[in-house]
C-alpha positions as CSV (number, residue, x, y, z in Angstrom):
1,X,-1.0,22.3,-30.2
2,X,-2.9,21.6,-26.9
3,X,-1.2,21.0,-23.6
4,X,-2.6,18.3,-21.3
5,X,-1.4,18.1,-17.7
6,X,-1.8,14.7,-16.0
7,X,-2.0,14.5,-12.2
8,X,-2.2,11.3,-10.2
9,X,-2.1,10.2,-6.6
10,X,-2.2,6.7,-5.3
11,X,-3.2,7.2,-1.7
12,X,-5.5,9.5,0.3
13,X,-3.5,12.4,1.8
14,X,-2.3,11.9,5.4
15,X,-3.5,14.1,8.2
16,X,-1.0,16.9,8.5
17,X,0.6,17.8,11.8
18,X,0.2,21.4,12.9
19,X,4.0,21.5,12.7
20,X,4.1,20.4,9.1
21,X,5.9,22.9,6.9
22,X,4.6,22.2,3.5
23,X,2.4,19.9,1.5
24,X,3.7,16.9,-0.4
25,X,5.2,17.7,-3.8
26,X,3.2,14.8,-5.2
27,X,-0.1,15.9,-3.7
28,X,-2.9,16.9,-6.1
29,X,-2.6,20.7,-5.5
30,X,1.2,20.7,-5.7
31,X,1.1,18.8,-9.1
32,X,-1.6,21.2,-10.4
33,X,0.4,24.2,-9.4
34,X,3.7,23.0,-10.9
35,X,2.1,22.1,-14.3
36,X,0.1,25.4,-14.5
37,X,3.2,27.4,-13.6
38,X,5.1,25.9,-16.5
39,X,2.1,25.7,-18.9
40,X,-0.6,28.1,-17.8
41,X,-3.0,27.0,-20.6
42,X,-2.7,23.3,-19.8
43,X,-5.9,21.3,-19.5
44,X,-5.6,19.2,-16.4
45,X,-6.7,15.5,-16.1
46,X,-6.7,14.2,-12.5
47,X,-6.9,10.6,-11.2
48,X,-7.1,10.4,-7.4
49,X,-6.2,7.3,-5.5
50,X,-5.2,5.3,-8.6
51,X,-2.2,3.0,-8.7
52,X,0.5,3.8,-11.2
53,X,0.9,0.1,-11.9
54,X,-2.6,-0.1,-13.5
55,X,-3.8,1.3,-16.8
56,X,-7.4,1.4,-15.8
57,X,-7.5,5.1,-14.9
58,X,-10.5,7.1,-16.1
59,X,-8.8,10.5,-16.5
60,X,-5.7,9.0,-18.2
61,X,-7.9,7.1,-20.7
62,X,-10.0,10.2,-21.5
63,X,-6.9,12.3,-22.0
64,X,-5.2,9.8,-24.3
65,X,-8.4,9.4,-26.3
66,X,-8.5,13.2,-26.9
67,X,-4.9,13.6,-27.9
68,X,-4.1,15.0,-31.3
69,X,-0.8,15.1,-33.3
70,X,1.6,17.7,-31.8
71,X,-0.1,17.8,-28.4
72,X,2.0,17.7,-25.2
73,X,1.3,15.5,-22.2
74,X,2.9,17.1,-19.1
75,X,3.6,15.4,-15.8
76,X,5.7,16.5,-12.8
77,X,7.4,13.1,-12.8
78,X,7.3,10.2,-15.2
79,X,6.1,7.9,-12.4
80,X,2.8,9.8,-12.4
81,X,2.1,8.1,-15.7
82,X,3.3,4.6,-14.8
83,X,5.2,2.8,-12.1
84,X,6.0,-0.3,-14.1
85,X,8.4,-0.6,-17.1
86,X,5.9,-2.5,-19.3
87,X,3.1,-0.1,-18.7
88,X,5.3,2.9,-19.1
89,X,6.5,1.7,-22.5
90,X,2.9,0.8,-23.6
91,X,1.6,4.3,-22.7
92,X,4.6,5.9,-24.3
93,X,3.9,4.0,-27.5
94,X,0.3,5.0,-27.5
95,X,0.9,8.6,-26.7
96,X,3.9,9.3,-29.0
97,X,3.8,6.7,-31.8
98,X,0.0,6.2,-32.2
99,X,-1.4,9.6,-31.3
100,X,1.6,11.7,-32.4
101,X,1.8,13.6,-29.1
102,X,4.8,14.1,-26.8
103,X,5.5,13.5,-23.1
104,X,7.2,16.1,-21.0
105,X,8.4,15.6,-17.5
106,X,8.9,18.8,-15.4
107,X,11.6,16.9,-13.5
108,X,13.6,16.6,-16.8
109,X,13.5,12.8,-16.9
110,X,14.6,12.1,-20.4
111,X,12.4,14.7,-22.2
112,X,13.1,18.1,-23.7
113,X,10.8,21.2,-23.2
114,X,9.1,20.5,-26.6
115,X,8.8,16.8,-25.7
116,X,11.2,15.6,-28.4
117,X,13.6,13.1,-26.8
118,X,17.0,12.3,-28.4
119,X,18.6,8.9,-28.0
120,X,20.3,9.8,-24.7
121,X,17.1,11.3,-23.4
122,X,15.3,8.0,-24.2
123,X,17.9,6.1,-22.3
124,X,17.6,8.4,-19.3
125,X,13.8,8.0,-19.4
126,X,14.1,4.2,-19.3
127,X,16.4,4.4,-16.3
128,X,13.9,6.5,-14.4
129,X,11.1,4.1,-15.3
130,X,13.1,1.1,-14.1
131,X,13.9,2.9,-10.9
132,X,10.2,3.6,-10.2
133,X,9.4,0.0,-10.8
134,X,12.2,-1.2,-8.5
135,X,11.0,1.1,-5.8
136,X,7.4,-0.3,-5.9
137,X,8.7,-3.9,-6.0
138,X,11.0,-3.4,-3.0
139,X,8.2,-1.8,-1.0
140,X,5.9,-4.7,-1.8
141,X,8.5,-7.3,-0.8
142,X,9.3,-5.5,2.4
143,X,5.6,-5.5,3.3
144,X,5.1,-9.2,2.5
145,X,8.1,-10.1,4.6
146,X,7.0,-8.0,7.5
147,X,3.5,-9.5,7.5
148,X,5.0,-13.0,7.3
149,X,7.0,-12.3,10.4
150,X,4.0,-10.9,12.2
151,X,1.8,-13.9,11.3
152,X,4.6,-16.3,12.4
153,X,4.7,-14.8,15.8
154,X,1.0,-14.8,16.5
155,X,0.2,-11.2,15.3
156,X,-2.6,-10.4,13.0
157,X,-1.6,-8.8,9.7
158,X,-3.9,-5.9,10.5
159,X,-1.8,-4.8,13.4
160,X,-4.0,-6.3,16.2
161,X,-1.9,-7.4,19.2
162,X,-1.7,-11.2,19.9
163,X,-4.4,-12.7,22.1
164,X,-3.6,-12.1,25.7
165,X,-2.1,-8.6,25.2
166,X,-3.2,-5.1,24.4
167,X,-1.4,-2.1,23.1
168,X,-0.5,0.8,25.4
169,X,1.6,3.7,24.0
170,X,2.7,1.3,21.2
171,X,3.9,-1.4,23.6
172,X,2.4,-4.8,24.3
173,X,1.1,-5.3,27.9
174,X,-0.7,-8.3,29.3
175,X,-4.5,-8.2,29.3
176,X,-5.7,-10.0,32.5
177,X,-9.0,-11.4,31.1
178,X,-7.4,-12.6,27.9
179,X,-4.5,-14.1,29.7
180,X,-7.0,-16.2,31.8
181,X,-8.7,-17.4,28.6
182,X,-5.3,-18.1,27.1
183,X,-4.2,-20.3,30.0
184,X,-7.6,-22.1,30.0
185,X,-7.1,-22.8,26.3
186,X,-3.6,-24.0,26.8
187,X,-4.7,-26.4,29.6
188,X,-7.6,-27.7,27.5
189,X,-5.3,-28.3,24.5
190,X,-2.9,-30.2,26.7
191,X,-5.6,-32.6,27.7
192,X,-6.9,-33.2,24.2
193,X,-6.2,-36.7,22.8
194,X,-7.1,-35.6,19.2
195,X,-6.1,-32.5,17.4
196,X,-8.1,-29.6,19.0
197,X,-11.0,-28.2,17.0
198,X,-11.7,-24.4,17.1
199,X,-15.4,-25.0,17.5
200,X,-14.8,-27.2,20.6
201,X,-12.4,-24.6,22.1
202,X,-15.0,-21.9,21.5
203,X,-17.6,-23.9,23.5
204,X,-15.1,-24.4,26.3
205,X,-14.2,-20.8,26.5
206,X,-17.8,-19.6,26.2
207,X,-18.8,-21.9,29.0
208,X,-16.1,-20.3,31.1
209,X,-17.5,-16.9,30.4
210,X,-14.6,-15.7,28.2
211,X,-15.5,-13.0,25.7
212,X,-13.8,-11.6,22.5
213,X,-12.6,-8.1,22.1
214,X,-16.1,-6.9,21.3
215,X,-17.5,-8.3,24.5
216,X,-19.3,-11.2,22.8
217,X,-18.8,-14.9,23.5
218,X,-15.7,-16.3,21.9
219,X,-16.6,-17.8,18.5
220,X,-14.9,-20.2,16.2
221,X,-12.7,-17.5,14.4
222,X,-11.3,-16.2,17.7
223,X,-10.7,-19.8,19.0
224,X,-8.9,-20.6,15.7
225,X,-6.6,-17.6,16.2
226,X,-5.9,-18.7,19.8
227,X,-5.0,-22.2,18.6
228,X,-2.6,-20.9,15.9
229,X,-1.0,-18.6,18.5
230,X,-0.5,-21.4,21.0
231,X,1.1,-23.5,18.3
232,X,3.5,-20.8,17.4
233,X,4.4,-20.1,21.0
234,X,5.2,-23.8,21.5
235,X,7.4,-24.1,18.4
236,X,8.9,-20.6,18.0
237,X,8.8,-17.7,20.4
238,X,6.4,-16.1,22.9
239,X,4.6,-12.8,22.7
240,X,6.3,-11.9,26.0
241,X,9.7,-11.9,24.3
242,X,8.3,-9.8,21.5
243,X,6.9,-7.3,24.0
244,X,10.3,-6.8,25.8
């Protein structure tokens, strides 16, 4: 019987503060140490920066292809294998039913030390798999909603402040040069008989000497962003209110 330890992270490690007390329990080294402590002879398979919602992971695929009947697949938590119910069940079928190996979670999520789950253990495993999928789905929805709010109030999804403002210590403060360009754009839009075109606004602002945040003449993309922001300010709220 061979023991295969599977290790996965989905994101690069964050820079640790000098006051940080310990590394993440789901970091590469922490997972390695936990598996080797429980199974010193385990062969480790590592996928770095790979999503648990996708099956296209080189180390995972290589490990499964080399499994033999009676082998153990050890993870610190079941969500290291998969973070969607459908994928978790597909991998479980391939590992246990097709290859004849067994999955062991060091967190005790529905598996016994020898990897032989009983009916209750299978139920517990499903609960943990569903919880992992729910966590991912909730995080994705929260992100989408937050970005929608930002876009609706003139913010870029990347976190850039709205035109006319800059960030200082995490707060929005007016930028004098951009405010002048913004007022010029607002006045020009008010005089337009037809719907304003970004290219035309870009020419007006460039002629006035306005520049983008890289110090170059304002182009069509920046002009388009300014027009969208002005439209939102007129129909919704203002960046000033957001900044307070």
